[in-house]
C-alpha positions as CSV (number, residue, x, y, z in Angstrom):
1,M,56.5,-128.4,-129.6
2,D,53.1,-129.2,-131.0
3,T,52.9,-131.1,-134.3
4,Y,49.8,-130.9,-136.6
5,D,48.7,-132.5,-139.8
6,V,47.7,-129.2,-141.2
7,A,48.6,-125.6,-140.1
8,V,46.5,-122.9,-141.8
9,I,48.0,-119.4,-141.5
10,G,45.5,-116.5,-141.7
11,A,41.9,-116.5,-140.7
12,G,40.6,-114.6,-143.7
13,P,38.1,-116.1,-146.2
14,A,40.5,-118.7,-147.5
15,G,41.9,-119.7,-144.1
16,V,38.6,-120.2,-142.3
17,M,37.4,-122.4,-145.1
18,A,40.7,-124.4,-145.3
19,A,40.7,-125.0,-141.6
20,W,37.1,-126.3,-141.7
21,T,37.6,-128.7,-144.6
22,A,40.9,-130.0,-143.3
23,A,39.4,-130.7,-139.9
24,K,36.5,-132.4,-141.6
25,Q,38.9,-134.9,-143.1
26,G,40.0,-135.9,-139.5
27,A,43.3,-134.1,-139.8
28,H,44.8,-132.5,-136.7
29,T,44.4,-128.9,-137.7
30,V,45.4,-125.5,-136.3
31,L,44.3,-122.1,-137.7
32,L,46.6,-119.3,-136.7
33,E,45.6,-115.6,-137.1
34,R,48.1,-112.8,-136.3
35,E,45.4,-110.3,-135.3
36,T,43.4,-110.6,-132.1
37,A,40.2,-111.0,-134.1
38,A,39.1,-111.9,-137.6
39,G,38.3,-109.5,-140.4
40,R,40.7,-106.6,-139.7
41,K,41.7,-106.2,-143.4
42,P,39.7,-103.4,-145.1
43,C,37.2,-104.7,-147.6
44,A,34.2,-103.5,-149.5
45,E,32.4,-106.6,-148.1
46,G,30.1,-107.3,-151.0
47,V,29.5,-110.9,-152.3
48,L,27.0,-112.5,-154.6
49,S,24.7,-115.1,-153.2
50,E,26.6,-117.8,-154.9
51,A,29.6,-117.1,-152.7
52,L,27.6,-118.1,-149.6
53,D,26.4,-121.2,-151.5
54,D,30.0,-122.2,-152.1
55,A,30.8,-121.5,-148.4
56,E,27.9,-123.8,-147.5
57,V,26.3,-121.2,-145.2
58,S,22.9,-119.4,-145.3
59,P,22.7,-115.7,-144.8
60,T,21.8,-114.7,-141.3
61,R,21.4,-111.4,-139.5
62,E,24.6,-112.2,-137.6
63,F,26.7,-111.4,-140.7
64,A,24.6,-110.6,-143.7
65,A,24.3,-106.9,-143.0
66,H,22.4,-105.7,-146.1
67,R,20.8,-107.2,-149.2
68,I,21.9,-106.1,-152.6
69,T,20.0,-106.5,-155.9
70,G,22.4,-105.1,-158.5
71,A,24.9,-102.4,-159.3
72,F,25.2,-99.3,-161.5
73,L,28.4,-98.6,-163.4
74,Y,29.1,-94.9,-164.3
75,P,31.5,-93.9,-167.1
76,P,34.0,-91.0,-166.5
77,N,31.5,-88.3,-167.6
78,E,28.7,-89.9,-165.5
79,K,26.1,-89.1,-168.2
80,K,24.9,-92.7,-168.4
81,R,24.8,-95.5,-166.0
82,V,24.7,-99.2,-166.8
83,R,22.7,-101.5,-164.5
84,V,24.0,-105.0,-163.7
85,G,21.7,-107.4,-162.0
86,G,22.8,-109.8,-159.3
87,D,21.5,-110.7,-155.8
88,G,24.0,-110.6,-153.0
89,Y,24.9,-109.1,-149.6
90,I,27.1,-106.6,-147.9
91,L,28.7,-108.6,-145.2
92,D,29.7,-107.7,-141.7
93,K,33.0,-109.3,-142.6
94,P,34.4,-109.6,-139.0
95,A,31.2,-111.4,-137.9
96,F,31.2,-113.5,-141.0
97,L,34.8,-114.7,-140.6
98,A,34.3,-115.3,-136.9
99,S,31.2,-117.4,-137.7
100,L,33.2,-119.5,-140.2
101,A,36.2,-119.8,-137.8
102,E,33.8,-121.0,-135.1
103,R,32.5,-123.6,-137.6
104,A,36.1,-124.8,-138.2
105,G,36.6,-125.1,-134.4
106,A,33.4,-127.1,-134.1
107,A,34.8,-129.5,-136.8
108,G,37.9,-130.0,-134.7
109,A,40.3,-127.3,-135.7
110,E,42.2,-125.4,-133.0
111,V,41.7,-121.7,-133.6
112,V,44.4,-119.3,-132.3
113,Y,44.4,-115.5,-132.5
114,G,47.3,-113.3,-131.8
115,A,49.8,-115.7,-133.3
116,R,52.3,-114.3,-135.8
117,I,54.5,-116.6,-137.8
118,E,57.9,-115.1,-138.6
119,S,59.8,-117.9,-140.3
120,Y,59.6,-121.4,-141.8
121,S,62.0,-124.2,-142.4
122,R,61.8,-127.8,-143.5
123,D,62.8,-130.4,-140.8
124,D,62.6,-134.2,-141.3
125,G,59.8,-134.1,-143.8
126,L,57.8,-131.5,-141.8
127,V,57.5,-127.7,-141.9
128,H,58.8,-126.0,-138.8
129,A,57.2,-122.6,-138.1
130,E,58.4,-120.1,-135.6
131,G,56.9,-116.9,-134.4
132,R,55.3,-115.1,-131.5
133,R,52.0,-115.6,-129.7
134,D,50.9,-113.0,-127.2
135,S,54.4,-111.5,-127.4
136,Q,56.0,-114.8,-126.4
137,P,58.1,-117.0,-128.7
138,F,56.4,-120.2,-129.9
139,S,56.9,-122.8,-132.6
140,L,55.1,-125.7,-134.2
141,K,55.5,-128.4,-136.8
142,A,53.1,-129.5,-139.5
143,K,52.9,-131.9,-142.3
144,V,51.3,-129.3,-144.5
145,V,51.2,-125.5,-144.2
146,V,48.5,-123.6,-146.1
147,G,49.5,-119.9,-146.4
148,C,46.3,-117.8,-146.4
149,D,48.0,-114.7,-145.0
150,G,47.6,-112.2,-147.8
151,T,49.9,-110.1,-149.9
152,G,52.6,-110.1,-147.2
153,S,52.6,-113.8,-146.8
154,I,55.9,-115.0,-145.1
155,L,55.5,-118.4,-146.6
156,A,55.2,-116.9,-150.1
157,R,58.3,-114.8,-149.5
158,Q,60.4,-117.7,-148.4
159,F,59.3,-120.5,-150.8
160,F,57.3,-119.1,-153.7
161,P,58.9,-116.5,-156.1
162,R,55.7,-114.7,-157.1
163,R,57.6,-113.0,-160.0
164,N,54.6,-111.3,-161.5
165,Y,52.6,-110.0,-158.5
166,P,51.4,-106.4,-159.0
167,V,49.1,-104.9,-156.4
168,I,46.9,-101.8,-156.3
169,A,46.3,-99.5,-153.4
170,A,42.8,-99.8,-151.9
171,F,41.6,-97.1,-149.5
172,Q,38.2,-97.0,-147.9
173,Y,35.9,-94.9,-145.6
174,D,33.1,-96.3,-143.5
175,M,30.6,-93.4,-143.8
176,V,27.3,-92.5,-142.2
177,N,24.5,-90.0,-143.1
178,C,24.9,-90.7,-146.8
179,Q,22.0,-89.7,-149.1
180,L,21.9,-92.6,-151.5
181,E,19.3,-93.0,-154.2
182,D,18.9,-96.8,-153.8
183,E,20.4,-98.6,-150.9
184,A,19.9,-101.9,-152.6
185,T,22.3,-101.0,-155.5
186,L,26.1,-100.8,-155.5
187,E,27.6,-97.9,-157.4
188,I,30.9,-98.1,-159.4
189,F,32.6,-95.1,-160.9
190,I,35.4,-95.5,-163.5
191,G,37.8,-93.1,-165.2
192,H,41.5,-92.4,-165.2
193,K,41.0,-88.9,-163.6
194,K,38.9,-90.4,-160.8
195,A,40.9,-93.5,-160.2
196,P,43.9,-94.3,-162.5
197,A,43.6,-97.9,-163.7
198,G,41.0,-98.6,-161.0
199,Y,37.6,-97.5,-159.8
200,I,35.6,-95.9,-156.9
201,W,32.9,-97.8,-155.1
202,I,29.9,-97.0,-153.0
203,F,28.6,-100.1,-151.2
204,P,25.5,-99.3,-149.2
205,K,25.0,-101.0,-145.8
206,G,21.5,-99.6,-145.1
207,K,20.2,-96.7,-143.0
208,G,22.5,-94.1,-144.7
209,T,25.7,-96.1,-144.0
210,A,28.1,-97.2,-146.8
211,N,31.6,-98.4,-147.6
212,V,33.1,-95.7,-149.9
213,G,36.4,-96.6,-151.4
214,I,38.9,-96.4,-154.2
215,G,41.3,-98.9,-155.8
216,L,44.0,-97.6,-158.1
217,K,47.5,-98.1,-159.4
218,G,50.0,-95.6,-158.0
219,S,49.7,-93.2,-155.1
220,G,47.2,-90.5,-154.1
221,A,44.3,-92.8,-153.2
222,K,43.0,-90.7,-150.2
223,L,43.3,-87.4,-152.1
224,L,41.4,-88.7,-155.1
225,L,38.7,-90.3,-152.9
226,D,38.3,-87.0,-150.9
227,K,38.0,-85.1,-154.2
228,F,35.3,-87.5,-155.4
229,I,33.3,-87.1,-152.1
230,Q,33.6,-83.3,-152.3
231,E,32.4,-83.3,-156.0
232,H,29.3,-85.5,-155.0
233,S,27.8,-83.3,-152.3
234,S,24.3,-84.5,-153.1
235,L,25.4,-87.9,-151.8
236,F,27.9,-86.9,-149.1
237,G,27.0,-83.3,-148.1
238,D,25.9,-84.3,-144.6
239,A,28.0,-87.5,-144.4
240,K,30.6,-88.2,-141.8
241,I,33.6,-90.6,-141.8
242,E,33.6,-93.1,-139.0
243,R,36.7,-95.0,-140.0
244,S,39.4,-95.2,-142.7
245,Q,41.4,-98.2,-143.8
246,A,43.9,-99.1,-146.5
247,A,45.3,-102.4,-147.9
248,P,47.0,-103.7,-151.0
249,V,45.1,-105.9,-153.5
250,P,46.8,-108.2,-156.0
251,V,45.5,-107.7,-159.6
252,G,48.0,-109.7,-161.7
253,G,46.1,-113.0,-161.7
254,E,47.2,-116.2,-160.1
255,V,50.9,-116.6,-159.3
256,E,52.8,-119.1,-161.5
257,D,53.4,-121.5,-158.6
258,Y,51.5,-121.8,-155.4
259,V,51.9,-125.5,-154.5
260,T,55.0,-127.4,-153.5
261,G,55.9,-130.2,-151.2
262,N,54.3,-129.6,-147.7
263,M,53.1,-126.2,-148.7
264,M,50.2,-124.3,-150.5
265,L,49.2,-120.7,-150.9
266,C,45.5,-119.5,-151.0
267,G,43.6,-116.3,-151.6
268,D,45.4,-113.0,-152.0
269,A,48.7,-114.8,-151.2
270,A,48.3,-116.8,-154.5
271,G,46.8,-113.9,-156.5
272,Q,43.3,-115.6,-156.6
273,V,41.5,-112.4,-157.1
274,I,39.3,-111.2,-160.1
275,P,41.7,-108.6,-161.6
276,L,39.1,-106.4,-163.3
277,T,37.1,-105.9,-160.1
278,G,39.5,-106.7,-157.3
279,A,37.0,-109.1,-155.8
280,G,38.5,-111.9,-153.8
281,I,36.2,-113.1,-151.1
282,H,34.4,-115.7,-153.3
283,T,37.5,-117.0,-155.0
284,S,39.4,-117.2,-151.7
285,M,36.7,-119.2,-150.1
286,V,36.6,-121.7,-152.9
287,A,40.4,-122.0,-152.9
288,G,40.5,-122.5,-149.2
289,K,37.7,-125.0,-149.3
290,I,39.6,-127.2,-151.9
291,A,43.1,-126.7,-150.3
292,G,42.0,-127.7,-146.9
293,E,40.3,-130.9,-148.1
294,V,43.3,-131.8,-150.2
295,A,45.8,-131.0,-147.4
296,G,43.7,-132.9,-144.8
297,K,43.5,-136.1,-146.9
298,A,47.1,-135.9,-148.0
299,A,48.3,-135.5,-144.4
300,R,46.2,-138.4,-143.2
301,D,47.5,-140.6,-146.1
302,G,51.1,-139.6,-145.5
303,D,51.5,-138.4,-149.1
304,I,52.4,-134.7,-148.8
305,G,54.5,-134.2,-151.9
306,A,53.9,-131.6,-154.6
307,N,52.2,-134.0,-157.0
308,R,49.6,-135.0,-154.4
309,L,49.0,-131.4,-153.2
310,S,48.7,-130.2,-156.8
311,E,45.2,-131.6,-156.9
312,Y,44.2,-128.4,-155.2
313,K,45.6,-126.2,-158.0
314,N,44.0,-128.4,-160.7
315,R,40.6,-128.3,-159.1
316,F,40.7,-124.6,-158.4
317,D,41.8,-123.8,-161.9
318,A,39.1,-125.9,-163.4
319,L,36.6,-123.6,-161.6
320,W,38.2,-120.2,-161.6
321,G,41.5,-120.3,-163.6
322,E,40.0,-119.2,-166.9
323,K,37.8,-116.5,-165.3
324,I,40.8,-115.0,-163.6
325,S,43.0,-115.0,-166.6
326,T,40.4,-113.6,-169.0
327,S,39.5,-110.9,-166.5
328,L,43.2,-110.0,-166.4
329,R,43.2,-109.6,-170.2
330,A,40.2,-107.4,-170.0
331,L,41.8,-105.3,-167.3
332,E,45.0,-104.9,-169.3
333,S,43.0,-103.9,-172.4
334,F,40.7,-101.3,-170.8
335,E,43.5,-99.7,-168.9
336,R,44.7,-98.4,-172.3
337,F,41.6,-96.5,-173.2
338,S,41.2,-92.8,-172.5
339,D,38.3,-91.5,-170.5
340,D,36.7,-90.2,-173.7
341,E,36.9,-93.6,-175.3
342,L,35.5,-95.2,-172.1
343,N,32.5,-92.8,-172.4
344,I,31.8,-94.0,-175.9
345,I,32.3,-97.6,-175.2
346,T,29.9,-97.4,-172.2
347,D,27.2,-96.0,-174.5
348,F,27.0,-99.5,-176.1
349,L,27.0,-101.6,-173.0
350,D,24.2,-103.3,-171.2
351,G,24.4,-105.2,-167.9
352,Q,25.3,-108.5,-169.6
353,D,28.1,-106.8,-171.5
354,L,29.7,-105.9,-168.2
355,V,29.4,-109.5,-166.9
356,D,31.0,-110.7,-170.1
357,M,33.9,-108.2,-169.8
358,A,34.5,-109.1,-166.2
359,H,35.4,-112.6,-167.5
360,G,36.8,-111.5,-170.9
361,F,35.3,-109.4,-173.7
362,S,32.6,-110.8,-175.9
363,P,33.2,-109.6,-179.6
364,S,29.6,-110.2,-180.5
365,K,28.6,-107.3,-178.2
366,A,30.7,-104.8,-180.2
367,V,28.6,-104.7,-183.4
368,G,27.0,-101.3,-182.6
369,L,30.3,-99.9,-181.6
370,M,31.9,-101.1,-184.8
371,L,29.2,-99.5,-187.0
372,R,29.3,-96.1,-185.4
373,H,32.9,-95.9,-184.3
374,P,34.9,-98.2,-186.5
375,I,38.4,-96.8,-185.5
376,L,37.6,-97.2,-181.8
377,A,36.2,-100.7,-182.4
378,M,39.4,-101.7,-184.1
379,K,41.4,-100.4,-181.2
380,V,39.2,-102.4,-178.8
381,A,39.8,-105.5,-180.9
382,H,43.5,-104.9,-181.1
383,Q,43.9,-104.3,-177.4
384,L,42.0,-107.3,-176.4
385,M,43.8,-109.6,-178.8
386,S,47.2,-108.3,-178.0
387,S,46.8,-108.8,-174.3
């Protein structure tokens, strides 16, 4: 049975970063991915440029599929759209993750695809993992296991309670022959009739191709997305669906505990997603980057207890904890507004307002709303403070 300093489970954004930074510390590291290739989970694939900076990679044609310069937000009635600035990219996510996994391998990590972990146990100060690789039983031991294996994480189910862990359903089409006005701009559509407690997105990938998806609480994602596409024939009249995908996305903020002795959770498994937008690539990469470094050093030093490994949680929370928690408060608040109220609120927004609300509402932006719609302004204030 192989024994490792660090075993990283899942080759998503968190896992490929964790394996890289752990290996850079000189730790004997393995990265295990249950799929036969990286990037199988559906994803809108959009990131801001800052995400690549934090990943310490430069955009290349290999994985930066399309350049983005901003986004439009449409209220339920679609009578106004609000532009939000921000440079970024639509990724070819499988190519992006494969590139980062290759970098982890070059740093010394062993990268294994087609390996599914089915159970864990503690044995003589190590974590014992058992599963199947290429349909054959296999097992390993590790000083530290970093669970980056998403909402269905086996490590989380066995050792972390995740008491408050709500997820939304995300469903997406990869489409061709779309007639988009501006292929450098993302489009976001909100409204409870369109996507209850969620939104619909159009992420252009260039040359008439786009990721078109929906995230919502409850069921009916495909039906609602199909309805939206039919009602927007100017965009999709000649479009064709090449592929459809679905996946759960956690939107309840960070789980209460995601570090214990010998073990850590990262990314979706730990709820490290921006609740208001469902964005998780950037946060996951930062979490994995920190977790791998901490795990690698701890394993090499022989101190793999919860106190030592908690350095990861402390460092991540210093960077993203408040942003995630205030975004959750904003999400909980705006879920309570009707479509008519969202139409009114949107009339008073500009791009910076949206950036503010993604990280918590800024009361100073509500002056115009308060003057012209005092009752609604009071409801906004009450909802935000009560959540």
